[in-house]
N, C-alpha and C positions, 0 to 999 in steps of 0.2 A: 775395724768391728767384729760387734758379737750377737751369737742368736740361742734362743733355745725352744726346743718344743715339746711335748709331752701328750700324754693322752689322758684324756678324761679330764672331768671338774675335779677329781682327787688327787690330782698332781698339781694343783694351782698354787698352794700354800708352798709346796716344796720347789715348786719351778722357777716360784717369787725369789728364795732364798740362794736359789742356783744364781737367779739371774743376777742376783746382789754380788754373789762371789767375782761374776765374770766383768760385772761394772769395775768391780776394786781391781781390775787385771789377771784374777784367779784363771786356773784351766778348765778347759771344756770336763776334762777328766774328773777334776773334784766337783764341779756345779752337777755333772748326772750322778756324781754320788750321792749328793748333800738332796738333788732332788728325790732321787728314790727312795734314800734310805728313810726319809722323814713319811712318806706312804707305807714300807714294810714296818714303821715302829707304829704305827696308829691304827686301833682294832677297829675302827671302824669301818675300814676296808675288809671285805668280808673276801678280797680275791689275791689278796698280798700281805705275803709276811704275818705278823702276830696278827691271830683275829681270823687267818684265812681259815676257811669251809674245810673241813675233813673229807681224803678219798673215802672209799666206801667203810673199809678197815676200824676210821675213826681217827686214824692219823695223817695229818698236814705234811704233805709232800710239797716241797718247795724248789722249782726253779728259775735259772738266774740267768742270763748275757750279757757279754761285756766285747767289745769291739773297737781298735784303734785303726782309725784310719790312714795314719802315718805311715803304720806298720804292716798292717792286716792282720797283726795279729789277736784272737780271740780268747777270751776264757769264758768255763762255763760250770754250773752244777745243773743235776738233775735228779727228781725223786728221794731230797734228800730233808733229812729232819732236823728241827732245833736252832739252825744258824738264824742267829736275831737277826744279821742283813744280809741275805743270801747274794746279794749287788756286791758287796764289797770282799765275799770267795771269787766271784766272778771275774773281780779287775786283778785281785791278785793272780790270780791264772794266768790272764790276757800278761804274753811275754813270753812264755813258757814254749820251748819249741815243740817238746812232745807232753802229755799228760797235761793237760790242757782244760778237757773236759771232763768231767768227775760224776759218777754217781752215786746214790746213795749210802754206806755207811763210808766208801771212797774218799769223796765228798765232805763225809763229817769230822772223820781223820784229819784231812787236808785243815778245815776251818779250825780243828784244836791246836796242830802242829803251828798255826801261823798264827795263834791267839786269839783270835779271832773269838768275842761271846758269844756263848750260846743262852737259851733258853726255851722251856716249853711254849711251843708256837700256839696251842692251844688257849681259848678262852672259853668262858662259863657259856656265854651267850652263844660261841660258835657249837661248843659241844651240844649244848640244848636245842639247837636247829637239827645237828645230827640226827642226834637220838629221836627226835621227833618224824622227820623222815625216816629214819632207817627201818624204824617199824610197820611201812608199807613199799617202804623201797624193791624191787625187783631185778637182779641182772637182765641188761637188754631194757631197762626204762632207757628214754632218752634226756639225754645230758646236753644241756644250751650253754653257750654263753651270756654272761649276765649283762643287759644294758648299765653301764655306769658303772660296775663294780669287776673288772676285766683287768686282763693285765696292765703294769704303768710299764711307759717306753717311753723315754726320754733319748733325744739327740742334742745335743748342743756341739757349737762352733766358737773358738776362743779367740783372742785380739793376736794369737799367735799364729791363726790359721789350719790349727790342730781339730780335726772331728771325732766326734766320740759319739758312742751310739751301747745303753744301755736297756735291760730290759728285766723284769721282777713277777713273778705272779707264784700263786701256792696252787692255778689249775682250777681246771674245773672241779666243784659238787658231787660228790658221789662217786667219783671216777674210778676206775679198776686202779689198786692198788699197785702204783710201778710205773702206770701210764705218765706218759712226758708230750705237750704240746709244742709247740714252735717257738716259743717261748727263751729257750738254751740253746736250739739247733741253727747254724750259721746259716745266713741265706734267704732263712724261711721268716723266722722271727723277728731277724736283725742283719744288718747287713753296712757296713762305712767303710769307704774308698774316700782318700782326702781331698784327692782329684776330682773325684765326679759330684759323690754327694752319700747322705747316710739313708735309710729307711728302717723302718720297725712297723710291726703287725700286732693287731691286736682282735679278739675273737676266737672264734674257734679254729684251734688250732690246725685238729686232721683237714681243715679246709685250705688252711695258709700252706700249708708242707707241699700240697698236690699242685701250687705255683711256684714255689718256690719264690713268694712275693716279694720278699724286702730285696733278693739279689736282683730280681726283674724290674725294681724300680728304679735301682741304682742304675745298671745294664741300658734302661731306656735314658736314666740323664746322663751318662756318657757319650751315647749317641746325638746327644743334643736338645732333649725333652727337659722342661722346667721342671723343677717339683709339684708342681700341681698336674700337669700334664703326664708324665709319668706316675704317680701316683693312681691318676683316673684311667690310662691306659693299662696297666697292669690288672688294676681290680678289674674293667670290661672285660680284660681279656679270660680271666680263670672266670668269670660269673657268665659266660657265654659260651664257655664249653662244660659248665653244669648245668645251666639251663636245655645244651643239647644233649644233653645226657636224660632230661627227665628230672632233675635233681632244682630248687629252688636254689636263689644266688647266695643264700647262706648266710651270716653273722660273720663280718671282716670288716675290718678300718685300718686305715694305712695314715701314716705322717712318714714327709721325706724334709730335708734341709741340706742346703747346696753351700759347694766352699763361697759362695758371695752371701750367706745368710736368708735367700729366698726360702720358703718353705710351701709346702704344699697337703694336703689332707684328702681323703674321698673315703666311703662308706656303701657298704649295700644296705645298712638302718634307715629310716627314715631321716636320723638325726643324730652325728656324731661329735659331743662338746668335745673340746680339749682346747688348751692351755698354750698361747705361743707367746715368746720375748724378745724385744729386738734393743736395742739403743735407746728408744725411745720408752717404753715401755710394756707391763706383761699385760695380755688380753686375756679373757673367755673366750674362743671362738666355740663354731658350730659349723658341719660340714652336713649339707643338708640334698638331695636329691632335686637338679633342677630342670629346666627344660633342656636334655642332654648331656648336660654337664652338670660339676660341683658347684652349689651357689656355698661359699665361706665368706661368713660376716658375724657380728657379735651374738652371742649366745642370749637368747633372753631367757626371763625368768622360770617359761612354760618350758623352753628346751631343758631346763637342767632341774625340774621337780624332779623330785623321788633320790635324786645322788646326794649323797651325804657332805 
């Protein structure tokens, strides 16, 4: 059995490539890396990798996370510049007993020492948008996660039963320099325990971290919930708490994958497109708010409208 799931339409081509690796007997680790690097390398996606939208000071700051469900080891980078494929740095850091989560210049120096390719991650289109926005932007202006252009998260299970989780993002447009969201934070942006399952989150990182949502999803699976039940319950718990505090439910979506290859997804949005692959095929699906629970079904053209 093998399976793979990823966030947003933007992951579809990469997920298809990762799915092909799994079908040929490849590892979950290689499948996750392949799927995410294809998103990182595509400048059409303005919240991941090359072409990512800058922070307030005009610098593109990159975050990525990686976790191996067999060993519970993880790796990550945060607030780093010019690393062509942040997910590769996170993968290489996974397995270290110490110094597995590096920030800023330390992450960049590690990438150089590991022989990873560097590049200026700024594109002209991203910088043009930044220059236009910077003319009127003021500190304290609200920042929002962007529908269809958010963190790329991929979870994969290979034929040997190994589960891997990976995330990559350039974060919120016009964020404070040095701001870090949930994506490289183990337990919030991602979590993976090969005995019970894997989960990852996309959306406003500050909210995701308030609920340690990826760990919560896997913890619920450990207690017997299906991936779908776990995503819905974890998200419902945080959303209810926020509403009780007089806040809105926010912008959060979750995915999960079990050791048996079952998957789940949940969202606070009206619709959350994602891609999932099993031995049969790779499909573009959507999670929608239903009657008391999520409705998961094939994504329509309307639901995908506006996404690259």
